[in-house]
C-alpha positions, -999 to 999 in steps of 0.1 A, spaced: -462 -848 164 -441 -818 155 -459 -788 143 -452 -780 105 -430 -748 103 -448 -716 92 -435 -704 60 -422 -666 65 -436 -642 40 -406 -625 22 -408 -588 11 -411 -580 -25 -380 -568 -41 -387 -536 -61 -375 -536 -95 -380 -502 -96 -356 -474 -82 -364 -456 -49 -384 -427 -51 -365 -392 -57 -376 -362 -37 -368 -331 -59 -336 -339 -71 -319 -355 -41 -316 -391 -45 -324 -412 -11 -304 -442 -19 -271 -421 -25 -278 -401 11 -256 -424 31 -229 -423 10 -226 -387 4 -229 -383 42 -204 -410 48 -178 -396 24 -181 -361 37 -175 -375 72 -144 -394 61 -131 -361 45 -136 -341 74 -117 -367 97 -87 -375 72 -81 -341 54 -63 -314 74 -76 -287 48 -112 -295 57 -106 -291 95 -90 -260 91 -117 -245 72 -141 -255 96 -120 -240 123 -119 -206 104 -154 -205 103 -159 -203 142 -131 -178 147 -139 -147 162 -131 -113 140 -96 -100 148 -94 -67 165 -68 -53 140 -78 -25 116 -95 -35 82 -62 -20 65 -41 -48 78 -62 -73 60 -60 -55 27 -24 -61 23 -13 -83 -9 14 -96 9 -3 -106 43 25 -130 51 55 -107 48 59 -88 79 82 -58 68 83 -33 75 80 -33 112 70 -6 133 104 -2 143 120 0 110 94 27 99 103 46 130 140 44 125 136 52 87 118 83 97 144 93 124 173 90 98 156 111 72 146 137 100 185 140 111 191 149 74 161 167 61 148 182 94 112 174 111 80 176 92 48 190 109 17 172 106 -13 190 103 -38 185 131 -72 195 114 -86 205 83 -89 242 91 -61 251 69 -66 227 41 -80 237 6 -113 226 -8 -115 189 -16 -125 196 -54 -93 220 -57 -72 190 -40 -84 165 -64 -77 187 -95 -46 198 -84 -36 159 -77 -48 151 -112 -26 177 -126 5 164 -105 2 127 -122 36 122 -140 50 157 -137 67 176 -110 53 196 -83 65 228 -98 49 224 -131 15 211 -117 14 241 -94 18 263 -124 -7 247 -144 -33 248 -115 -24 286 -109 -30 292 -147 -64 272 -147 -76 292 -119 -67 324 -131 -84 320 -165 -113 305 -147 -118 315 -114 -151 295 -105 -152 258 -112 -189 268 -130 -166 286 -156 -145 253 -163 -177 233 -163 -189 256 -191 -156 262 -208 -145 245 -242 -120 216 -237 -96 234 -259 -94 264 -236 -89 242 -205 -60 223 -225 -43 258 -231 -41 267 -195 -25 233 -184 -6 224 -213 26 229 -193 21 196 -173 16 174 -203 -13 151 -213 -34 182 -216 -63 169 -238 -67 139 -215 -65 158 -182 -90 186 -196 -114 159 -202 -112 141 -169 -113 174 -150 -147 184 -170 -161 148 -167 -156 151 -130 -177 184 -129 -203 172 -154 -209 141 -130 -212 163 -98 -237 188 -114 -260 157 -126 -257 140 -91 -257 164 -66 -264 198 -85 -232 215 -71 -198 215 -79 -182 204 -44 -168 174 -27 -170 188 8 -195 161 17 -165 135 18 -154 150 50 -183 130 67 -172 96 47 -150 72 62 -118 63 44 -130 34 23 -160 53 11 -138 84 3 -116 60 -17 -148 44 -35 -162 77 -44 -131 93 -57 -119 61 -78 -151 57 -96 -141 90 -116 -122 78 -148 -85 93 -144 -86 91 -105 -67 59 -91 -56 48 -55 -26 73 -54 -48 102 -63 -74 92 -37 -49 87 -11 -34 118 -15 -67 137 -12 -72 118 20 -39 127 35 -32 161 24 -67 176 24 -87 153 47 -59 146 72 -65 111 73 -38 84 82 -31 74 46 5 66 27 2 74 -9 30 56 -29 45 79 -57 74 72 -78 100 81 -51 84 62 -25 78 31 -46 116 30 -57 131 37 -22 108 14 -3 115 -16 -28 152 -11 -21 147 -12 14 129 -47 9 96 -33 23 81 -53 -1 90 -89 -10 95 -86 -47 109 -60 -71 80 -67 -93 55 -55 -70 32 -28 -88 28 6 -71 -7 -2 -61 3 -35 -43 32 -14 -27 6 13 -18 -19 -16 -1 10 -34 18 26 -2 30 -7 14 39 -13 -16 63 21 -18 78 34 15 86 20 33 118 -9 57 112 10 83 136 40 86 112 26 81 76 22 118 66 57 126 80 73 95 65 57 101 29 68 136 27 104 128 36 108 100 15 96 120 -14 120 148 -5 145 125 -2 142 107 -37 145 141 -53 180 151 -38 200 118 -29 220 105 -57 216 70 -45 178 70 -40 172 94 -73 159 78 -108 190 69 -128 211 85 -97 201 120 -110 184 143 -82 162 170 -92 172 192 -63 206 200 -48 224 168 -38 228 160 -1 262 149 11 250 114 21 223 89 23 211 82 58 193 49 45 217 19 39 200 -8 19 205 -44 33 183 -77 38 184 -70 77 168 -35 73 181 -3 77 216 4 91 226 37 104 257 57 98 260 51 136 262 12 132 287 13 104 311 33 125 308 8 152 316 -19 127 344 -3 113 361 3 148 358 -34 154 373 -45 124 401 -22 130 404 -35 167 407 -72 156 435 -64 127 454 -44 155 453 -77 177 461 -96 149 492 -76 140 504 -77 178 500 -114 179 521 -119 148 547 -94 161 550 -113 193 554 -144 175 581 -134 151 601 -119 183 598 -150 201 612 -170 174 642 -147 169 650 -147 205 651 -186 203 674 -188 176 
């Protein structure tokens, strides 16, 4: 006799949803993991992002990654050195300061730079001289009235605004450090100096960069109106609409540290005396005979390369003339 088949007990079907631990649904767990896996396998973007996390830090300087145009490779170091060489052939060589021994106090440098904003060097120097003559110590400026400060710096324009900025900086230093000095910045690195200076109202990246380069002798490349105009014409930034701050960040990352000081000074001098490079083609100083910088898509072309190109053209035209003459002679002889 056949044994009767034993009935298998079926597990009861739960009508209620699976338990939830916290806010994580166990039922959805396999799906989310599966979808993530598919995305990683099929999408290039996810793979690239994963690889980037595993990459080692680059050995390049921190300034190189701060450019707003990281994919724009100009100016190359060769272009920067070539521009320096061409400018030196006209304006002479600039000696780069080796130490801060001969530099003025940092607070003096900051105030002089604030007075130089949107005005000429001669005017700002006169304003600073008048201010220090009337108020020899910064403690005197700290206690003086705004009207008295405005009267001494009136020649450089925006006197009311500049006086407020200067006195606010002095009051902040007195409150935070109980002394009117910025000599402690000598012990800060470049980025910390920029942060410390730019926190003051009325002090921007260009002013901070000038203090870093001229006073603290750091490798910085400030961008004033002359540098901004000339470098845009040289196509050292990808767009004519690039702001001054964008231009500063890009050039400070691209130009070699060894020539930042010399190239900045020469570009400023050149912008003041070159008809081609001056604002509205009206130089402030005695105009120079010619511009050593030729603006083209391929970079800087010197006067030497121009002469070579002209010679080649002359040779080609002469050869063509000779060929035409020989052809004419041959035809005449045949006839």
